[in-house]
C-alpha positions in Angstrom: 0.4 -0.3 -0.1 1.2 3.7 -1.0 0.2 6.6 1.1 0.2 10.1 -0.8 -0.2 13.0 0.9 -3.0 15.7 -0.3 -1.3 19.1 -0.2 -3.4 21.8 2.1 -5.2 24.1 -0.3 -5.2 27.7 1.5 -9.3 29.4 1.2 -9.0 32.1 4.9 -8.4 29.4 6.8 -5.9 26.3 5.3 -7.8 23.2 4.6 -6.8 20.3 6.3 -4.4 17.8 4.5 -5.7 14.3 4.2 -3.4 11.4 3.1 -4.5 9.4 0.6 -4.4 5.6 0.1 -3.4 3.5 -3.2 -3.3 -0.1 -4.0 -2.6 -1.7 -7.0 -2.1 -5.3 -8.8 0.8 -3.6 -10.3 2.7 -4.3 -6.9 2.1 -8.2 -7.1 2.8 -8.9 -11.1 3.5 -12.6 -10.6 0.2 -13.2 -8.2 -2.1 -10.6 -9.0 -5.6 -11.9 -8.1 -4.5 -13.4 -4.7 -3.0 -10.3 -3.7 -6.2 -8.4 -4.7 -8.0 -10.7 -2.7 -5.6 -11.0 0.6 -4.8 -7.3 0.8 -7.9 -5.0 -0.6 -11.0 -6.8 -0.7 -10.8 -9.4 2.6 -9.0 -6.9 5.0 -10.1 -3.3 3.3 -13.3 -4.0 1.6 -14.6 -6.8 3.7 -15.8 -8.7 0.3 -15.6 -11.6 -1.6 -14.6 -11.9 -4.9 -14.3 -13.8 -8.1 -12.9 -13.2 -11.6 -12.7 -14.8 -14.9 -9.6 -13.6 -15.9 -7.4 -14.5 -12.1 -4.3 -15.6 -13.9 -3.9 -11.3 -15.5 -6.4 -9.8 -13.1 -5.9 -6.3 -12.6 -7.2 -3.7 -10.2 -6.6 -0.4 -8.7 -8.1 1.3 -5.5 -7.1 4.6 -4.5 -8.8 5.9 -1.2 -9.4 9.0 1.1 -11.3 10.7 3.8 -14.3 13.3 3.2 -14.9 14.1 6.6 -17.6 11.5 8.1 -17.1 9.3 4.4 -14.7 7.5 3.0 -14.1 8.2 -1.0 -12.8 5.1 -3.3 -11.7 5.3 -6.4 -12.0 1.7 -8.2 -10.2 0.3 -11.7 -10.9 -3.2 -11.9 -11.3 -6.3 -14.3 -14.2 -8.5 -14.8 -15.4 -9.5 -11.3 -18.2 -11.2 -9.3 -18.4 -9.0 -5.9 -20.4 -10.5 -3.1 -20.8 -8.7 0.7 -21.7 -11.6 2.5 -23.1 -12.0 6.3 -19.6 -13.3 7.2 -18.3 -10.0 6.0 -20.9 -8.0 7.5 -20.2 -9.4 11.3 -16.8 -8.5 10.8 -17.3 -4.7 10.0 -19.6 -1.9 9.9 -19.5 -0.3 6.9 -22.7 1.8 7.0 -23.9 2.8 3.5 -22.7 2.7 0.4 -23.5 5.7 -2.8 -21.9 3.8 -5.7 -21.5 5.6 -8.9 -20.6 3.7 -12.2 -17.8 5.4 -14.2 -17.1 3.0 -16.9 -18.5 -0.5 -18.1 -21.7 -2.2 -17.2 -22.8 -4.0 -13.6 -25.6 -5.5 -12.3 -26.4 -4.8 -8.0 -28.7 -7.1 -6.3 -29.8 -6.1 -2.8 -33.2 -7.3 -0.4 -34.3 -8.8 -3.5 -34.2 -6.4 -6.2 -32.0 -5.8 -9.3 -30.6 -3.0 -10.5 -28.7 -2.5 -14.0 -26.2 0.4 -13.7 -24.8 2.5 -16.4 -21.7 4.4 -16.6 -22.4 8.0 -14.8 -25.5 6.6 -12.6 -25.3 6.3 -8.8 -27.0 3.5 -6.0 -27.3 3.7 -2.5 -26.6 0.3 -0.9 -26.9 -1.0 2.6 -23.6 -2.1 4.0 -25.6 -4.0 6.7 -27.1 -6.2 4.2 -25.6 -9.0 1.6 -25.4 -7.6 -1.6 -23.8 -8.6 -5.2 -22.6 -7.1 -7.6 -21.8 -8.7 -11.6 -19.4 -6.8 -13.4 -19.0 -8.9 -17.0 -16.5 -6.1 -18.3 -13.9 -4.3 -16.6 -15.1 -1.3 -14.7 -14.5 1.9 -13.1 -16.4 3.3 -10.2 -16.3 5.8 -7.2 -17.7 4.8 -4.0 -18.7 6.8 -0.8 -18.6 4.6 2.1 -21.2 7.0 4.3 -20.9 6.9 8.3 -24.1 5.9 9.7 -24.8 8.2 12.1 -23.9 10.9 10.3 -26.6 9.7 7.2 -29.4 9.3 9.3 -29.0 13.1 10.4 -29.8 13.5 6.7 -32.3 10.8 5.7 -34.6 8.9 8.1 -34.7 5.3 8.1 -31.7 5.0 5.1 -31.8 1.2 4.9 -35.7 1.0 4.2 -35.0 3.0 1.2 -32.1 0.8 -0.5 -31.4 -0.1 -3.0 -31.9 3.1 -4.7 -30.6 4.0 -8.5 -30.1 7.4 -9.5 -30.2 8.2 -13.1 -29.3 11.8 -14.7 -32.8 13.7 -14.8 -33.7 16.2 -11.8 -32.3 15.8 -8.7 -30.9 12.5 -9.2 -29.2 14.3 -12.0 -27.4 16.8 -9.3 -26.4 14.1 -6.8 -24.9 12.3 -10.0 -23.1 15.0 -11.2 -21.5 16.1 -7.7 -20.4 12.7 -7.4 -18.8 12.8 -10.7 -17.3 16.0 -9.9 -15.2 13.7 -7.0 -11.5 12.7 -8.5 -8.4 11.7 -6.1 -6.1 13.7 -8.2 -8.4 17.1 -7.2 -8.5 16.3 -3.1 -5.6 18.8 -2.9 -7.8 21.8 -5.0 -11.0 21.2 -3.1 -12.6 24.8 -2.4 -14.2 23.8 0.9 -13.8 21.8 4.1 -13.9 18.1 3.0 -16.8 17.4 5.7 -18.6 20.4 3.9 -18.5 18.8 1.0 -19.4 15.2 2.1 -22.6 17.5 3.2 -23.4 18.9 0.0 -23.5 15.2 -0.9 -26.0 14.2 1.8 -28.2 17.3 0.9 -28.6 16.3 -2.8 -28.8 13.0 -1.7 -32.2 13.9 0.4 -33.5 16.2 -2.3 -33.0 12.8 -5.0 -34.6 10.4 -2.2 -37.5 12.8 -2.1 -40.3 13.6 0.8 -39.9 9.9 2.2 -36.3 10.7 3.4 -37.8 13.6 5.5 -37.9 13.9 9.0 -34.1 13.5 10.5 -32.4 16.9 9.3 -31.1 17.9 12.5 -31.7 21.7 11.6 -30.1 21.0 8.2 
């Protein structure tokens, strides 16, 4: 794992410098799939995966903090991802807001199936099992949202998942905001990272509609 520091930006008070973490199968060219499973999926992402291209599997993960959220940018070859009850018992991931940026995926959770195209987002509950089928190489951005923090914005988010967001109306505004996040520009955010997360939560609440009402905590 490599750790990079994003320099602090200035806007009145200096914005906080936050380390960025990086993992890549390039670090284990002789055993890329086993490295990815043992080092990244099992230890950090708490996921089970398989791939039809194990022998030459390639993947990369960049990760940094956005206040109450953890932002991850993932590039990976074709794979099948499962969040199992055994993995859930080992961690407390809160909720996930995932945006597909390239490729195609099909996601199943709580008896519902959603197909995502590039640019669309989906809200998942990390405490419920889910499956993600990626029949080809994909790029995505995943925001891991602190449960206590999200509940300050959205009433009972577990009752609203899985929820897909397309490109029109407030859905589109949310997708555009997530699409603006990039690991390479983490040092040039014009707002503190926690405020960036708050803006995304506000757009998420607007996109979810009236059923998200009731626990805004003064926001």
